[in-house]
C-alpha positions as CSV (number, residue, x, y, z in Angstrom):
1,M,101.8,53.7,215.2
2,T,104.5,52.0,216.9
3,E,104.0,48.5,218.7
4,T,105.3,48.9,222.4
5,A,104.6,45.1,223.3
6,D,107.7,42.9,223.9
7,A,109.4,41.7,221.0
8,W,108.8,37.9,220.2
9,A,111.9,35.5,220.1
10,P,111.9,31.9,219.3
11,A,111.5,29.6,222.2
12,H,113.1,26.8,220.6
13,G,114.3,24.3,223.3
14,E,113.0,26.1,226.4
15,P,111.0,24.2,229.1
16,Y,107.2,24.3,229.2
17,R,106.4,27.4,231.4
18,P,102.3,27.3,231.6
19,V,100.3,30.4,232.7
20,P,96.7,30.7,234.0
21,Y,94.1,31.2,231.8
22,R,90.6,32.1,232.9
23,P,88.6,33.9,230.3
24,A,85.1,34.9,231.7
25,R,82.2,32.6,230.1
26,M,80.0,34.3,227.9
27,P,76.2,33.9,228.8
28,R,74.5,31.1,226.9
29,A,72.1,33.8,225.3
30,E,74.6,36.1,224.6
31,S,76.7,33.7,222.6
32,L,73.6,32.5,220.8
33,T,72.9,36.2,219.6
34,R,76.7,36.8,218.9
35,A,77.1,33.5,216.6
36,A,74.0,34.5,214.8
37,E,75.3,37.9,213.9
38,L,78.5,36.8,212.9
39,R,76.9,34.3,210.6
40,A,74.5,36.5,209.2
41,R,77.7,39.4,208.7
42,M,80.3,36.6,207.2
43,Q,77.3,35.2,204.7
44,Q,77.8,39.2,203.2
45,R,81.6,38.4,202.7
46,R,82.1,38.3,199.0
47,T,85.4,38.0,197.1
48,V,85.7,41.5,195.1
49,R,87.7,41.9,192.0
50,Q,86.6,45.6,191.1
51,F,87.9,48.1,193.6
52,A,87.0,52.0,194.3
53,P,90.6,53.8,194.5
54,D,89.5,55.6,197.8
55,P,92.2,55.2,200.4
56,V,91.5,53.1,203.4
57,P,92.2,53.5,207.0
58,E,95.8,52.3,207.4
59,Q,95.0,51.3,211.2
60,V,92.1,49.1,210.0
61,V,94.3,47.2,207.8
62,R,97.2,46.9,210.7
63,D,94.6,45.9,213.4
64,A,93.4,43.1,210.5
65,V,96.8,41.9,210.3
66,A,97.3,41.6,213.8
67,C,94.2,39.8,214.4
68,A,95.8,37.0,211.7
69,S,98.7,37.1,213.7
70,T,96.6,35.5,216.7
71,A,96.2,32.3,214.4
72,P,97.4,29.1,215.8
73,S,100.6,27.7,214.2
74,G,102.5,24.6,214.2
75,A,104.8,24.9,217.4
76,H,103.7,28.4,217.8
77,Q,106.2,29.7,215.2
78,Q,104.1,32.0,213.4
79,P,105.8,31.6,210.2
80,W,104.1,34.5,208.3
81,T,105.2,37.6,206.9
82,F,102.7,40.3,205.6
83,V,103.8,43.0,203.4
84,L,101.6,46.0,203.1
85,V,102.2,47.8,199.9
86,R,100.5,51.0,199.1
87,D,103.4,52.4,196.5
88,P,101.8,52.9,193.2
89,E,104.7,52.2,191.2
90,V,105.5,48.9,193.5
91,R,101.7,47.6,192.9
92,R,102.5,48.5,188.8
93,R,105.0,46.0,188.8
94,I,103.5,43.5,190.8
95,R,100.5,43.7,188.4
96,E,102.8,43.6,185.5
97,A,104.6,40.3,186.6
98,A,101.5,38.8,187.9
99,E,99.6,39.4,184.4
100,H,102.7,38.0,182.5
101,E,102.3,34.6,184.3
102,E,98.5,34.8,184.1
103,R,98.6,34.9,180.2
104,I,100.6,31.8,180.1
105,S,98.3,30.2,182.6
106,Y,95.1,31.0,180.6
107,D,96.8,30.3,177.3
108,G,97.3,26.6,178.3
109,R,99.3,26.3,181.5
110,L,96.5,25.7,183.5
111,G,94.6,22.8,181.5
112,E,91.0,22.7,180.2
113,E,89.6,21.0,183.5
114,W,91.0,23.9,185.9
115,L,89.7,26.6,183.0
116,A,86.3,24.9,183.2
117,A,86.3,25.4,186.7
118,L,87.2,28.9,186.8
119,R,84.9,29.9,184.0
120,P,81.8,30.8,186.0
121,L,83.7,33.4,187.9
122,G,84.5,35.4,184.9
123,T,88.1,35.5,185.7
124,D,90.8,36.2,183.1
125,E,94.4,37.2,182.7
126,V,93.6,41.0,183.3
127,K,94.3,41.7,187.1
128,A,93.2,45.4,187.4
129,H,92.7,45.1,191.1
130,L,96.5,44.9,191.7
131,T,96.8,48.7,190.9
132,D,93.0,49.5,191.2
133,A,92.7,48.6,195.1
134,P,94.4,51.3,197.3
135,A,96.5,48.6,199.2
136,L,97.8,45.0,198.6
137,L,98.6,42.7,201.5
138,V,101.0,40.3,200.3
139,V,101.4,37.1,202.6
140,F,104.4,35.3,202.7
141,Q,105.1,31.7,204.8
142,Q,108.7,31.7,206.2
143,R,109.9,27.9,205.4
144,Y,112.6,28.4,208.3
145,W,114.4,30.7,210.7
146,L,117.8,31.4,211.3
147,G,119.3,31.1,214.9
148,E,122.0,33.8,216.0
149,D,124.7,31.6,214.5
150,G,123.0,31.4,211.1
151,T,122.0,27.6,211.7
152,K,118.3,26.9,209.8
153,H,115.5,25.9,212.2
154,K,112.7,24.1,210.4
155,H,109.0,25.7,210.8
156,Y,106.2,22.9,211.1
157,Y,102.8,22.9,209.5
158,V,103.7,25.9,207.6
159,D,100.9,25.7,204.9
160,E,98.2,25.0,207.5
161,S,99.2,27.8,209.7
162,V,99.7,30.4,207.1
163,G,96.1,29.4,205.3
164,I,94.3,29.6,208.9
165,A,96.0,33.3,209.3
166,V,94.9,34.2,205.8
167,G,91.1,33.1,206.6
168,M,91.1,35.1,209.9
169,L,92.5,38.1,208.0
170,L,89.9,38.0,205.5
171,S,87.2,37.9,208.3
172,A,89.0,40.7,210.2
173,L,88.8,42.9,206.9
174,H,85.2,42.0,206.0
175,L,84.0,42.8,209.7
176,S,85.8,45.7,209.6
177,G,83.9,47.0,206.4
178,L,86.7,46.3,203.8
179,A,86.6,44.2,201.0
180,A,89.3,41.7,200.0
181,L,90.3,39.1,197.1
182,V,92.9,36.3,197.6
183,H,95.1,36.5,194.2
184,T,97.4,33.5,194.2
185,P,99.1,33.8,190.5
186,S,101.3,31.0,189.6
187,P,104.4,31.0,189.8
188,M,104.8,33.8,192.3
189,R,108.5,34.0,192.6
190,F,108.5,37.3,191.1
191,L,106.9,38.8,194.5
192,S,110.1,38.0,196.5
193,Q,112.1,39.8,193.9
194,V,109.9,42.9,193.5
195,L,109.6,43.3,197.3
196,N,113.2,42.0,198.3
197,R,112.2,39.3,200.7
198,P,114.8,37.0,202.5
199,E,115.5,33.6,201.0
200,N,113.7,31.8,203.9
201,E,110.6,33.4,202.7
202,K,107.8,32.1,200.0
203,A,105.0,33.8,198.6
204,F,101.6,32.6,199.4
205,A,98.9,34.9,198.4
206,V,98.3,38.5,197.3
207,I,95.5,40.2,198.8
208,P,94.3,43.5,197.3
209,V,92.2,45.4,200.2
210,G,89.7,48.5,199.4
211,Y,86.1,49.3,199.0
212,P,84.1,47.8,196.2
213,A,83.8,49.9,193.0
214,P,80.5,51.7,192.5
215,D,80.0,49.5,189.8
216,C,81.4,46.6,191.4
217,Q,79.7,42.9,190.2
218,V,80.5,39.5,191.6
219,P,79.7,36.1,190.2
220,D,76.0,35.0,190.8
221,L,77.1,32.2,193.4
222,V,75.3,29.8,196.1
223,R,77.1,28.5,199.0
224,K,76.8,25.2,200.3
225,S,74.2,24.7,203.1
226,L,75.3,23.9,206.6
227,D,73.7,20.5,205.9
228,Q,76.0,20.0,203.1
229,V,79.3,20.7,205.0
230,L,78.6,19.5,208.4
231,V,78.4,16.0,209.6
232,E,77.4,15.5,213.2
233,V,78.4,12.1,214.8
């Protein structure tokens, strides 16, 4: 599928040009119903580490990335790149490099406090999801952009912007019937090398995407209640 919308270009230094925004107001009853349904569906979202090899619809993943790209960002600079990796050999190379770093981390680099926090999740240095899942989305944050004359221009609130986009990506994937996992091997410099990304991009997260394996298991976890996370003043 080829996108036909006008290509985005930096609006750096251009004057403010507002346009009307008049969305239809949703009836209160419909809003309450949709919110309750969304809450129930999102409560079913789980981080999955065991994936079936079955292919996923490419357009579903593309649409989820398009949803993520509607996220708010500092100065509307949209400092993100999503690399969709389906090639088995590239995924093998990513897994090999990730497991190398993870072995070092689990052998002591993380420290006992961090390892204790991870223990209830049942994680270890083996990252089969990187090759079992039929697709990987590697998210890069753009630290700056280059003008036509090669001048570097800073992006603002990059961590916050990309973090919001990843959250929206996970929601879109889940609501479209797919499972995902946020994997953040540390350090992640190898991802730029394997995927040949430009100097201004820094790896933010690796997100395997697919369907849960038939024998998939997840940790027996309890989420905080609304009363524990919401303060009303």
